[in-house]
C-alpha positions as CSV (number, residue, x, y, z in Angstrom):
1,W,-9.0,-18.2,0.3
2,E,-10.3,-19.8,3.7
3,S,-9.4,-23.5,2.7
4,N,-5.8,-22.2,2.0
5,F,-5.4,-20.0,5.0
6,Q,-3.3,-21.9,7.8
7,P,-1.8,-19.9,10.7
8,V,1.4,-18.4,10.2
9,L,4.0,-18.5,13.1
10,V,6.9,-16.2,12.9
11,D,8.9,-17.9,15.6
12,G,7.6,-17.1,19.0
13,F,7.1,-13.5,18.2
14,C,4.0,-13.3,16.1
15,G,1.1,-15.6,14.9
16,I,-1.2,-14.8,12.2
17,R,-4.6,-16.5,11.9
18,A,-8.1,-16.1,10.8
19,D,-10.9,-15.7,13.0
20,F,-12.0,-19.2,12.3
21,H,-8.7,-20.5,13.7
22,A,-8.4,-21.4,17.3
23,P,-6.5,-18.7,19.3
24,L,-2.8,-19.2,19.3
25,G,-2.7,-18.6,23.2
26,D,0.9,-18.3,24.4
27,T,2.6,-19.8,21.6
28,V,3.5,-16.6,20.2
29,R,4.0,-12.9,22.1
30,H,1.6,-11.1,19.5
31,E,-1.2,-12.6,17.6
32,I,-2.7,-10.9,14.7
33,V,-6.4,-12.0,13.3
34,I,-6.6,-11.2,9.4
35,T,-9.7,-11.5,7.0
36,P,-7.5,-11.2,4.0
37,K,-10.2,-11.1,1.2
38,M,-8.4,-9.9,-1.9
39,S,-5.9,-8.0,-0.3
40,F,-2.2,-8.9,0.0
41,G,-0.5,-9.6,3.6
42,T,-1.2,-12.8,5.6
43,G,2.2,-13.6,6.4
44,H,2.3,-16.6,4.1
45,H,4.5,-14.7,1.6
46,A,8.2,-14.4,2.3
47,T,8.2,-10.8,2.3
48,T,5.6,-10.1,4.7
49,Y,7.3,-12.8,7.0
50,S,10.7,-11.4,6.6
51,V,9.5,-7.7,7.4
52,I,7.9,-9.0,10.6
53,K,11.4,-10.8,11.5
54,L,13.1,-7.4,11.3
55,M,10.4,-5.5,13.2
56,E,11.2,-7.9,16.2
57,D,14.1,-6.1,17.0
58,I,12.8,-2.5,16.8
59,D,11.3,-0.5,19.5
60,F,8.1,0.8,18.6
61,S,7.1,2.1,21.9
62,G,5.9,5.7,21.3
63,K,7.0,5.9,17.8
64,K,5.0,7.1,14.9
65,V,5.1,4.7,12.0
66,F,4.1,4.9,8.2
67,D,2.8,1.7,6.4
68,F,3.3,2.3,2.4
69,G,1.1,-0.2,0.6
70,T,-0.7,-1.6,3.7
71,G,-2.6,-4.4,2.1
72,T,-4.5,-6.0,4.8
73,G,-3.2,-3.8,7.2
74,I,-0.9,-6.6,8.8
75,L,2.2,-4.5,9.5
76,A,0.1,-1.4,10.7
77,I,-1.4,-3.8,13.2
78,L,1.4,-5.3,14.4
79,A,3.4,-1.8,15.0
80,D,0.3,-1.1,17.2
81,K,0.5,-3.8,19.2
82,L,4.4,-3.3,19.7
83,G,3.4,0.2,21.4
84,A,3.5,2.5,18.4
85,A,1.8,6.0,19.4
86,Q,0.4,6.4,16.0
87,T,0.6,4.5,12.7
88,D,-0.6,5.6,9.5
89,G,-0.9,3.4,6.5
90,I,-2.1,4.0,2.7
91,D,-2.9,1.7,-0.3
92,N,-3.8,2.6,-3.8
93,D,-6.7,0.1,-3.7
94,T,-10.0,0.9,-2.4
95,W,-10.7,-2.9,-1.6
96,A,-7.4,-3.1,0.2
97,V,-8.2,0.1,2.2
98,D,-11.6,-1.3,3.2
99,N,-10.2,-4.7,4.2
100,A,-7.2,-3.1,6.2
101,E,-9.8,-0.8,8.2
102,E,-12.0,-4.0,8.9
103,N,-8.9,-6.1,10.1
104,V,-7.7,-2.6,12.2
105,A,-11.0,-2.7,14.1
106,G,-10.9,-6.7,14.4
107,N,-7.9,-6.3,16.4
108,A,-8.8,-3.5,18.5
109,C,-6.1,-1.2,17.4
110,R,-5.3,2.0,19.6
111,A,-4.3,4.4,16.9
112,V,-4.0,3.3,13.3
113,R,-5.5,5.4,10.4
114,I,-5.7,3.8,6.9
115,W,-6.4,6.0,3.7
116,Q,-6.4,5.5,0.1
117,A,-3.5,6.8,-1.9
118,D,-0.7,6.2,-4.0
119,R,2.0,8.7,-3.5
120,L,3.6,10.1,-0.5
121,D,3.6,13.7,-2.0
122,G,1.1,14.7,0.7
123,V,2.8,13.3,3.5
124,E,4.8,15.6,5.9
125,S,8.2,15.8,5.9
126,G,10.2,14.3,9.0
127,T,7.2,13.0,10.5
128,Y,7.8,9.1,11.0
129,D,10.3,7.3,13.3
130,V,9.5,4.0,11.2
131,V,8.4,3.4,7.7
132,L,7.5,0.1,6.5
133,A,7.1,-0.6,2.5
134,N,6.3,-3.9,1.5
135,I,5.7,-3.5,-2.1
136,N,7.9,-4.1,-5.2
137,R,11.5,-2.9,-6.8
138,N,9.9,-0.5,-9.2
139,I,7.7,1.2,-6.6
140,L,10.6,1.2,-4.0
141,L,13.0,2.7,-6.4
142,A,10.5,5.3,-7.7
143,N,9.8,6.7,-4.0
144,M,12.9,6.2,-2.2
145,V,13.7,10.1,-2.0
146,H,9.9,10.6,-0.8
147,M,10.4,7.7,2.0
148,K,13.7,9.1,3.2
149,R,11.9,12.8,3.3
150,I,9.2,11.6,5.7
151,L,11.7,9.9,8.0
152,K,12.8,11.7,11.0
153,N,16.5,11.8,11.5
154,H,17.9,8.3,12.6
155,G,14.7,7.0,11.6
156,I,14.2,3.5,10.4
157,L,13.2,2.2,6.8
158,I,12.2,-1.4,6.2
159,L,11.8,-2.4,2.7
160,S,10.7,-5.7,1.3
161,G,9.1,-7.1,-2.0
162,I,12.8,-7.5,-3.1
163,L,14.1,-10.4,-5.0
164,Q,17.9,-11.3,-4.1
165,E,18.9,-10.0,-7.7
166,D,17.5,-6.7,-6.9
167,E,19.4,-6.1,-3.7
168,T,22.3,-4.2,-5.3
169,A,19.8,-1.8,-7.1
170,I,17.8,-1.1,-3.9
171,V,20.9,-0.8,-1.7
172,Q,22.3,1.6,-4.2
173,A,19.3,3.7,-4.4
174,A,19.0,4.1,-0.7
175,A,22.7,5.0,-0.2
176,A,22.1,7.9,-2.9
177,A,19.1,9.1,-0.9
178,G,21.4,9.1,2.3
179,L,20.0,5.9,3.9
180,K,22.5,3.4,5.3
181,K,21.8,-0.4,5.3
182,E,21.5,-2.0,8.7
183,R,20.0,-5.4,8.6
184,K,18.7,-8.1,6.2
185,A,16.2,-11.0,6.5
186,E,16.0,-13.4,3.6
187,R,13.6,-16.3,2.7
188,E,12.9,-18.0,-0.3
189,H,14.7,-15.9,-2.7
190,W,13.1,-12.6,-1.2
191,L,14.6,-10.0,1.2
192,A,13.6,-7.5,3.3
193,L,16.1,-4.8,4.2
194,S,16.2,-2.2,6.9
195,F,18.1,1.4,6.6
196,E,18.8,4.0,9.0
197,N,18.1,7.7,7.9
198,S,21.6,9.0,8.5
C-alpha cells in the first residue's frame, strides 16, 4: 500500500498522509496521519472524502460522537481533532480495531475509544450528538432504526457508502425512522448524506 498511498487533501480543511510523507504544514487546518494496513479509510475513496466534506460544517466542540464501522479510525480521529468531547468507534474486524487503535495513538487523540462489535444493540439510547457510518447500503438499511435510537434529539447522522442509485432507498428508510435529510456530498457516483434526528 505504501507505493500507492499519496496524501489526500480535502480542500484546505483536512489532509491525510502516511507517516513517511512530509508534514502538510499550513496547507490544511487539520492533518491526520494514517497507517492503513488492511483497513478501509484513507480518504482516497469517494465515500470517506465526502463524509469529511460534510463534517467540515458541523460543530463538534464538546459533542459525543459514534463511528459505526471505523476502519482505520480516520473519521473518529477527525472528530477528536474537531473538538469532540468523546468519540467511540466500532468495527467487526479485529485487524481494523487494532489498526484504528494504532492510528488513534499516532495522532495523539484526547478521547477516542475503539472496540470490536458488529451490532449497535448494546449501545445506550440517546447518547450521541453525531453518528458517522461509512459502510454500505445493506448495513445502513439494516441498522437505520438503531442509529436513530442512539442519537440525541436533534443529533446528526452522516451516512456514506451509498451509490447514487441507492439514495432513494436510504432517504426513505431514514424518513421512516424519523430522520430528516439535511445535506448531501457527491463524488464519483458515491454519496454521503446527513440527517437530523427530528
